[in-house]
Structures are given as structure tokens and as C-alpha cells.
N, C-alpha and C positions, 0 to 999 in steps of 0.2 A: 321029468314035468310031468305035472299034473294038467292032464286033458280031461275035457267035456266033450260031448257030444255036441255039436251046434243043433239049436233047433232048427236050422233049415232042414237037418237030415243030413245031406249028402257032404258036408265039408267040417273037417273038424276044427274045433274053437279052443285054441291053445290061450287060455284064458290070462297065464302070466307072462305071454310073449310079446315083446313090443311090436307095433305095426309096421309091415314091410312097408320100402316107397312102391309105388306102382310102378310098373315098366315104363322105359324113357319114351315110348311113343304109343299111340293107340289111334285105331282108325276112326276118324271122324266124319268118313263119308257117308251120306243116305242112301242107300241103293235103289229106293223107289221114288219114280218122279212124277208121281200123279199131282194135280193140281193142288195148292194147299192153301187156297184163300179161303179166308174165314166167310161163313155165310151163316153166322149167327144170328144177326138182325134180322134176316130173314125167316128163319125157324121163328124167332119170337114173335114175329107179326103173325105168322100161321098160328102159332099156340094163342096168342091173344084174340086172333079170330074167332076160334074155336068157344074161348071162354066166354067171351062176349054175344056169342048165339047160343050160350046155353052156361048160364054163370052157376049153377050147381054141378057142371064137369070135373069131380073131384080128380078124377085121373088126368086130365088135361092141366090143371092148375097144379098138381105135383110135378108134371113135367115141365110145366112154366116155371116153376120155381129152381128146376135143376139148369134150366136154360140161362136165368138170372145170373145162377153162379158162374157158368161158363163163360159168359159175356168178359167178366173183369175181375182180375184177382182181388184188387183194392177198391174197387168203385163202391162206395159206401150207398149212393142210390140205386146200385144195383143189387147189392145186400140186402137194402131193405125192402126192393120189390119182391127179393126170391124169400125173404121171411114171410112178409104178407101173402103172397099165395101158398106157400107151406101150409100157414096156419088157416087160410080159409079152406084151404082142401082137406084139413083135420076137423074142421069145424063141422062140414058137410057130411065127412066119412070117418068120424074120431076111430074105427077100429079097422083091423086088417087094412092099414095103409100105411104100409112099410116106405112106399116112396115117398110120401111127403115127410114122413118123419126122418129120413135120412138126408134129404135136401134140410130140412131144420138143421140136423145134425153137422152139416155142411158150413151152414150159417154159423153156427155157434162155435166150430173150430176158426172160421176167420174172426169171429170177435174174442177169441180167445176164453171160450168159456170150455176147458178142457173136459174136466169130469164129467159136463152135460154130453159130449159127444160120446165117450165112453158108455155113459150110462144109456142112450139110445140104441148104441151098437149090441151090449149086451142083450136089448130085448129082440134083436134081430140078427141073430149071428149067422146065421145063413144066408142072407142078402147078400149081394154083390158085393155092394159099397161098404158093408160094415168092414171087413179085416183091414181096410186100407186106411177107413178115417178113425178107427180106433188107433191103430198102430201109429198114426202120425200124431193124432192128439196124446198118447203115451208117449212116446219121443219129446215132446212139447213140455212133458212134465218132468222128463229125466228118468223114465220108467221102461227101461232097455227092454229088459227080459220080458216085462209082462206084452211087449211092443212086438218082440220076436216072435212071441207066442201067438199072437195074432195074423203076423206074417208068414209063420208056417202053415197057418189054414189056407192062405191063400195060395201059397206054393204047393200044397197038397190036392188041391183043388184043380190047379192047372199052373204047369211051368210053363207060362208063357212071359212075354215082355214086360207086361204088368206087374206080375205078382213076382219077377225078378228083380225088377227096377225099386218096388217096396222094400223087396230085403235089401237091398242094397242102401237106400235109405236109414234102414235101422242098423245096417252093420256101421256105417259111417258114423252116426249117433254113438254108438258104442265103443268105437276107437278101433275097428277092425277095417283098415282099408284095404289090407292086402285081400280078404274075402269080399269085401263091394266091388274092388275090380275085377275079381273074378265073375261076379254076379251081373255085373253090366255088361262083361263081353259075352255073356251068353245071353244077356236079354237083348243086345244088339244082333246077335245069330239070330232069334226068332222073330226079328221084326217082320211086321207084315203092312201091306197097302193098306192106306187109310187109316192108321194109327198115329197121325202124326203129332198128339199132344203128349202121349207116352214117349216117342221117338226123342221129341225133342227134351223131354223131362231127363231121360237118362243121360242125354248129351251135357246139359246143365251141371247135373250132378257130378257125371265124370269130369267134367270142366272144373268144377271147383277143386274136386279130388286132386286134379293133377297140378290145380295151381297153388295148393296147400303144399305140397311135398316139392315145390321149384321147380315143375316142368312147364314154364310159362308159355313157350311156342306150343305146344303140344294141348296147354291149356285156351289159348286163345283159338286156335282150330277147331276145337270141340266146341267152346260157346258160340263162335260165330255160325259154326254147322248148326248149331241148335235154332240159333235166329232165323236163319235161311228157311228150315223147316218150319218153323212158328213165327212170324213177325212178329205178333203180339204176345210177345214173351216176356213176361216183368222178371219172372226169376231168373232167366240167361243173363238180361240187362243188369239186374244187382250182383249175379256172379262177378260179371265183365267189370263193374264198378270196383268189387272188391279186389281185383286183379290188379287193377289200377292203383289202388290204394297200396297192395301189398309192394309195388314197384314205385311208389313215392311217387305217382303221377296225379295230384288231387284234381287237377283241372279236366284231365281226361274222364276221371271217375265221377267228378261233377257233372259231365256230359251225358256218359250214361244212367246216371239216377234221373238227370233231367228228362232225359228220353222216356225211361218207364213211366214217371210223373206224368208225362204227357198223355201216355194212353190211358191212364186212370183216373187221373187227378186224386189218386188215394192218400189218403192223411198221413200214413206212416212214411211214404214216398216223400211226400213235403218236409216231414221232419228231417229224413236225410238228405237232401237235397240243403236243408238250411245248415245242418251240420257242416257243409262244406262252402257255404255262400254266406258268411257273417254279414254283408250289407243288405242284402235280402231278407236276412233270418228273422225279424219281429214280424213281418207283414206275412211272412210262411206257416210260421209258428200261430200268430193268429188266426189264420184260416184253417189250420188243422187242428186246433185246441177241441173245438165242440165236438169233432167227428171222432176223437178217441175215449176209449173207456179203460177203466181198470188199468191194469200193467202195461198197457199199451201206451199209455202218457207217459210212463217213466223217461223214456229217451228225450221227448218233450221238456219235462220238468228239468233234465239235468242242462239242457241248453239253455234254458230260462235260469240257472243257477239256483235251483229249488230241489238240494240233494235229500233233505228231511222228507219232503213230499214225495218224492221217487222212492226213497227207502223203505217208506210205510206203504205202497203199491206192492212193491216187489217182495217184500217180507208176507204181505196178505196171500200174494201169490205161492210163495214157498210153502206154504202150508199144505196146499192141494198137489205139488209138485213143481220141481223147477229145472229148466234145462240149463245149459252151459251158460247161454245168454243172459238170464236172468243174473247170474252170478258176475258176470262182467259188466253189466249195467250197476249192481250193486258195489263192485269194486271201484268205479267211475264215480258212485255217491260219496264213497269213503274217502276217497282220494280229495274231492271237493270239500269233503268237511274235514280236510286236515287230521285224518287217523290211518296214515298208512299200514300199519298192522291189521287192523280189520278189512282195508282193501287186501291186503296180500292174501289173509284168510278166505274172504270171497274169490279171490283167482284160484285160490287152491282146490276150492270146492267146485269151481266150475271146470279145473282142467282134472279133476279127480273123474269124471264121469267118463273120460275117454277120449273125447273129440278134442283134436289138438288144430289149431289154426295159427299161422304166424301173427296173424293180427290181434290174437289173442295173448299170444306167449312173449310177443317182444314188449308189451307195456308192463306186464307182469315183471319177466326179468329185470326191466329197467329201474323198476321200482323196489325190487329186492337187491339191486346192487346199490341203489341208491341209500337204503336201507342197511346194508350190511348185513342183510339176513340171510340165513345159510340154505332156506329155499331156492336161491338163486341158483346153486347148482344143480338142483333138479328141473327147474325152470330150463335152463340151458339145455339140457340133456335131452329134455322133452324136444327142444328147438332143432336140434343136431337130429334125433329119429326122423325128421320129416325130410331130410334130404339124403 
């Protein structure tokens, strides 16, 4: 079997080997008991006071931008404030202001402008936040090899919970759940007090990995542990919603999405709620519509039965790189257009990237069976590898 040395250095990467399912149980318990109450609003008020007292304090503006980003994953108002603070800091100090530029990169990441994120990170490769932002932006473009190179930089600097969790993200995206599980176990053992965000993040990632492999009890424990550590935890609530959908519990999934949306009132979450709540969907989509840009509008357009418009945006994004989710949405658009072969082609492209999820595989398999397409056998085999 052809083997390559994993870019993470110490783990062998057998590229031709199918991913192994994770162990049957994993420890969800968090060892540190320090208070995890969020004090982000107090920190923002203090930094806003500094800026008010000294409007040309470019350092405080850069830090304020990062605090706005931290407050809510999907709050358009906070993202706008973060962007404004970063741009103002840069207007005062255009050179040697990596903090503001990297805060701006984080805003661009949330806006879906992934090439802009990577461009900024390449200007400051030695900055603390650059490897993480660049790796996640590259993963979102389906550029797993480049993402792994940035992740390897983070691991080389420090083998800690942050760098190991980032490496696990990249491994999951590249279809190496077996490696991701080892990385997450190593990350858990290195947890430190006061690192609630990354502790919650690694459990969210791990819980979703377990869910995809059919380890539902363990997945639920891991996600509930993540929410205990960090109550304002949008990714964990989303992962819990996917778990409920995977189990056919639409009402429970809708409740998790509603809890997430109530925390941030984010437009993408409004669309996810609308997908499960047809009665209120028109009002929800009307509220979300003006807040979404570019390919982020595609799910909304699909719910509005506008597949041609959605495809146009998704194809534009594909030119600069597309992850599996882009191809899943393309497949849904082609299905609405009654073009099943093109839909199967899109599913095949998405699955070829390595990331496997029953929520992606099951509709692809059903469509292939309905069309008596030979790809049904491949989709069925991939589904079996998850269990």
C-alpha cells in the first residue's frame, strides 16, 4: 500500500485506506471546574471606553474588533462592528498592524470571502492567528493539502489543545476520521484551565464525528458536555440538530436550531429554522434575505424554489474552491431542476473530497437507486464504512 508521511509529522497517512470508525466510547467529561460564565460584554464595554477616551488608539480598536467577533458567531451587527473597528484601526495605523488585519480576516471568513482570508494570512504567516484562519478558509475551499500545511505550522510551533484541534478539523475534512480521533484524544489530554472555547470546540467536533459513525449515545454525551462548558455554543447546537435529523427527529432538530438562532439571530440560522418550519418559513426567509451575501444565499434560494439563481452563486464560488457542502447544495439545485444525472455528478464531487456524512450519503444513495445509476454501489459502500 502506498504510504505518505502525514503533514502533521507524527501520524502515518495511508491515503488509499478507508477511514476507520472511531472507538465505541470517548470521555466527554471536562476535568476543569473553573467558572465559565461569559464576560464578553464587560470586556467590550471596557474597550469601548478606551476608544471613546482616545479615538486614535489603534491598538484598542484592533482588540475591540476581535471582541466583537468573539461575541457571536453569526450576529451580523457584531460582524459589522468588528469590520468597522478593524478598518478604523487600519486607517490610523496602516502599517505593522497585524492585529487589525487578522481581525478583518476573521470577518472575511464569516462573510465567506475565503481567498481574502488566505491572502491576509500569507502577509503575516508568523502571527498567532494566521495558521488557524488560513487552514479553516482553505478547508472551506476544499483545499485540504494546503490547509494541512498551515495546520502543520501550528503544530510545529506548539503541540497544544488548540493546534491539535485544528489538525483534527483538517483531518475530518480530508476524510481521515481515524487520524482526527487520535488528535482529539491527544488534545483532550492537554486541556488547560481557562481554555473553555477550545475545550468546547474539540467536543463539538468529536461529537459530530461520533454521530457520523453511528455512535449516537456517545455523540450526544460529547455535545452536551460541549454545551455545559460553553453555553453560548452555536456549533454544538448545530451539531446536535444534525444528530436529531440523522435520527429522524425533525422537531428535536428544529428546537436545537431555534436555540442557536435565539442566541445570535443569525441569517444562516434563520434559513436552517425555515427549512424545518414551513409554516413560518416565508417570514424567516424575508428577514434573512438582506443579511446574506454571495453563496451564503444559496440555501435560502433553494427554499424559495429558485435553483437557477442558487446554482449561479454556487458555481461562482466553485471557481475559487468549493467544499463538500457547495456540491451538496448544487445537487439539491439540480434535483429541483429535474436533472438527476447532474445532481448525482454533484454528489459524487462532494463525496470525492473525503468527508462522509449520512446526511449527505443517504439522499445521494436514494437518488442513485431511483435512477438505477451504477454509483449507487459506491455510495452504499461509503455509507457502510461509517459503521
